[in-house]
C-alpha positions, 0 to 999 in steps of 0.5 A, spaced: 553 104 098 545 105 097 541 100 101 537 096 096 530 093 100 528 086 096 521 084 096 519 090 100 512 091 103 509 098 101 503 098 105 506 104 109 508 107 103 501 108 099 496 112 103 491 107 101 494 102 106 494 096 100 498 090 102 503 089 096 510 089 095 516 091 090 521 087 087 526 092 090 526 099 094 531 104 094 531 111 097 536 117 095 538 122 099 541 127 093 542 128 086 549 124 086 546 118 089 541 118 083 546 118 078 550 112 082 544 108 082 541 110 075 548 108 072 547 101 075 539 100 075 537 104 068 534 097 065 529 096 071 523 098 071 523 104 076 517 108 079 519 114 083 514 116 089 513 120 094 509 119 100 504 114 095 498 119 097 496 119 090 497 111 088 493 106 087 496 099 086 492 093 084 498 089 085 505 087 087 510 091 083 515 088 079 521 093 078 524 098 083 520 103 087 525 109 088 523 114 093 527 121 093 528 123 100 532 130 100 529 135 104 532 142 104 529 149 103 534 153 101 532 161 099 536 163 093 534 170 092 530 175 096 527 182 095 523 187 098 517 184 094 518 176 093 523 170 094 526 164 091 526 158 095 528 151 092 526 146 096 528 138 096 523 133 093 523 129 099 520 134 103 513 134 106 508 139 102 505 142 109 511 142 112 514 147 107 506 151 107 508 151 114 515 154 113 512 159 108 506 161 113 511 163 118 515 166 114 510 171 111 511 168 104 505 169 100 502 163 095 501 157 098 497 158 104 491 155 100 494 149 099 495 148 106 494 140 109 495 137 102 499 130 103 505 128 099 511 131 097 514 137 094 517 133 088 510 130 087 506 137 087 509 140 080 507 132 077 499 133 079 499 140 079 496 139 086 490 145 087 485 147 092 481 153 094 482 157 087 489 156 088 494 151 083 502 150 085 503 152 078 501 159 080 508 159 084 512 154 081 519 157 078 523 151 075 522 144 076 530 140 077 531 133 076 534 128 072 532 123 066 532 116 067 534 113 061 540 117 060 542 120 067 542 127 065 539 133 069 535 138 067 531 144 069 524 145 066 521 152 066 514 153 069 512 154 061 515 147 059 512 143 065 506 144 060 501 145 066 494 144 066 488 142 071 491 136 075 496 135 069 503 136 067 508 134 062 510 129 068 504 126 067 504 126 059 511 126 055 515 125 060 511 120 065 515 115 068 521 118 064 524 123 070 526 123 077 524 131 081 530 132 085 528 139 086 522 144 086 524 152 086 518 157 088 517 164 087 513 167 092 510 174 094 513 177 101 506 183 100 500 180 102 496 177 096 490 172 098 485 168 094 479 168 098 474 167 092 473 160 093 467 156 096 466 158 104 473 161 105 471 168 106 465 167 110 469 162 115 474 168 115 469 172 118 469 168 125 476 171 125 478 178 127 483 179 121 485 176 115 491 174 115 495 168 113 495 164 119 488 165 119 487 163 112 491 157 114 487 155 120 481 155 117 483 151 111 486 146 115 479 145 120 476 144 114 480 139 110 480 136 117 473 136 118 472 133 111 478 128 110 480 122 114 486 121 116 490 116 112 493 112 117 486 111 119 482 110 114 486 108 108 484 113 102 488 118 097 484 124 098 480 126 091 479 120 087 476 124 081 478 130 078 472 135 077 469 134 070 469 140 065 463 140 061 460 144 055 455 150 057 450 146 053 450 140 058 450 144 063 444 148 062 441 142 060 442 139 067 439 145 070 433 143 068 433 137 071 437 139 077 436 147 079 441 146 084 448 143 080 454 147 082 458 150 076 464 154 075 465 158 068 472 157 066 475 161 061 475 156 056 467 156 056 467 150 059 463 149 066 467 146 072 462 141 076 464 138 082 465 131 082 463 130 089 456 134 088 455 129 082 457 122 087 453 125 092 447 126 088 447 119 085 446 116 092 453 113 093 456 118 099 457 113 104 456 106 100 460 101 102 462 096 096 466 090 099 471 092 103 471 099 099 467 105 100 465 112 100 467 117 105 460 119 109 463 126 109 466 127 102 463 123 096 469 125 093 474 120 097 474 113 096 477 109 103 479 102 105 475 099 110 480 094 112 484 089 108 482 092 101 485 090 094 487 095 089 482 092 085 476 093 091 477 100 090 477 100 082 471 095 082 468 101 086 470 107 083 468 103 076 461 102 079 460 110 080 463 112 074 458 108 070 452 111 075 455 118 075 455 117 067 448 114 066 444 119 071 449 126 068 452 124 061 458 126 065 465 122 064 469 122 071 476 121 070 481 119 075 486 123 079 489 118 082 495 114 078 493 106 077 499 102 078 
């Protein structure tokens, strides 16, 4: 019998540390428990969470929070070139990255130290240092909330985009992801072209997977606050993609504005640069603030509400648009 917690505090289950409650909270440790629970509770308002590292609660949740906690790691197939691994949705993402690095499975080392669980990674299509998780996802397994039927979606069927997937569009709020299957390389295959990564590796005697992870972990730790100490959800905004025309216009005023030309002929501009240049880095607004080392990160300065964070975000969005004519889009999910 699954334990159902009532009027349950979510403060430890969201990395912003917002103090709100859920009407009910339940953990499921396998597919059978998911089905069993759904058969009895399908009519309820259900929100599936991992570690809550990409959520902003603006009030109590009138419904059921369901947290998959299966943490298995199974090697399904392996040859001299590749390995196919199925991972439970509740496994911490960085624990899986460590497993891959230790076993010399290449493809996720650039995604080191990103918070959250494996089951959340395809929803957001997490990415960092020139790599996105869709580069290595083979299949996403789960079940539909309304029917309890199981599904297996291929990479293509997941309709991945920049910080996007079918799970944030057509299937938003309609599924429980139970496991993800990854296809990783057993041959050295590195992506070192993003930011200062290649430059930082010059401090090491050789370019190997463990050193790449070390550089990324060190960089993230230097820029991003620990959620246990300072509530945050990492990058609050997506990096906007703008037309080349607008980018060229902005260059006339801001000659140092960074831009990365994409295959669709749009230009990706770092949201952190825009927020910093607009003067928001380190600023405070009531109980919410912008991190002094990374302008892309909004922080809970102590007992902030979700509305406090949203108020700050709105002020930043309006100011950035006024200065650059660029619309910032939130990366976090506001509940």
